[in-house]
C-alpha positions, 0 to 999 in steps of 0.5 A: 500499499501507498500512503501520501502526505502533503504540507505546505507552510502557509495556506496560500503557498502556490509556488513550484508545485507545492500547493496541496492541490499539486502535491495531491495531484502528484501523490494520485497519480503515483498510486497513493491509497490515502492521501494526509494533507496539512498546512504546517511550517516545516521546521515543527516537529510535531505534524498531526497528519504526517503522525496519522500517515505514519500510524497508517504504514505497515511493513512493505508499505511506502510512505510517498511526498513529492519533494524532501522538502515536505517530508523534512526540514533538519537533516537530523529529523529526516534521517531519524524518520528514514531510519525509523521506517526502514527499520519497520520495512517501511519504503519511502519514495521521495517522488524528486528523487526516487526511492531511499534504498536501504542500502549504505549507497542509498543511505548516504546519497539521502544523508547528503540531501537531507544536509543540502534541504537544511542548508537551503532552509538555512539560507532562506532564513538568513536571506529573510532576516538580511532583508528585514534588516535591511528595510528597517533602516528605510524610512517609513519602514514599518513590520508586518502587514500593510494596514488594509484601512487608512486613518481617515478610514477608521475614524469615519467608522468610529464616527459612525458607531455614534449612531449605528451598531458595531454590526452595522458600522461593519455592514457599512465600512467591511471595516471588522468589529474587531478593529473597530473595537481596538480602534475605539478604545485606542481613541478612547485611551488617546483623550 
C-alpha cells in the first residue's frame, strides 16, 4: 500500500508545484491509496497529519512525498525518520529523488540530500533576516502586513458608531468589529 503525505507551510503557498492540490495530484498519479494533507511549517516537529500517515504504514508499505522539503526540513529529523521507517520494513519514496534504498549507498545519498535541504532552508532564513534588517533602516518602514484601512477611514467608521451599532458599521464600512473595538479603545485612551 502507498500512503501519501502533502504539506504546505502557508495557506497561499502556490510556487513550484508546492500547493496542496499540486502535491495531491502527483501523489494520486503515483497510486497512493490514502493522502494525508496539512498546512504546517516544516520547522515544527509535531505534525498531526504526518503522524497519522506514519501510523497507517505497515511493513512493505511505502510513504510517498513529492519533495524532500515536504518530508523534513532538518537533516537530523529526516535521517531519523527514514531510519525508523526502514527498520520497520517501510519504504520511502520521494518523487523528485526516487525510492530511498536501505543500502549503504542509498542511505549516504539520502543523508547528503537532507543536508542540502537543511542548508537551503537556513539560507532562506538568513536572506529573509538580512532583507528585514535592510528594510528597517529605510524611512517609513513598519513591520508586518500593511494596514488595510487608512486612519481617515477608521475615524469615519468610529464616528458612525455614535448613531449605529458595531454590526451595522461593520456592514457599511467592511471594517471588522474587532478592528473597530480596538480603534475605539485606542481613541478613548488618547482622549
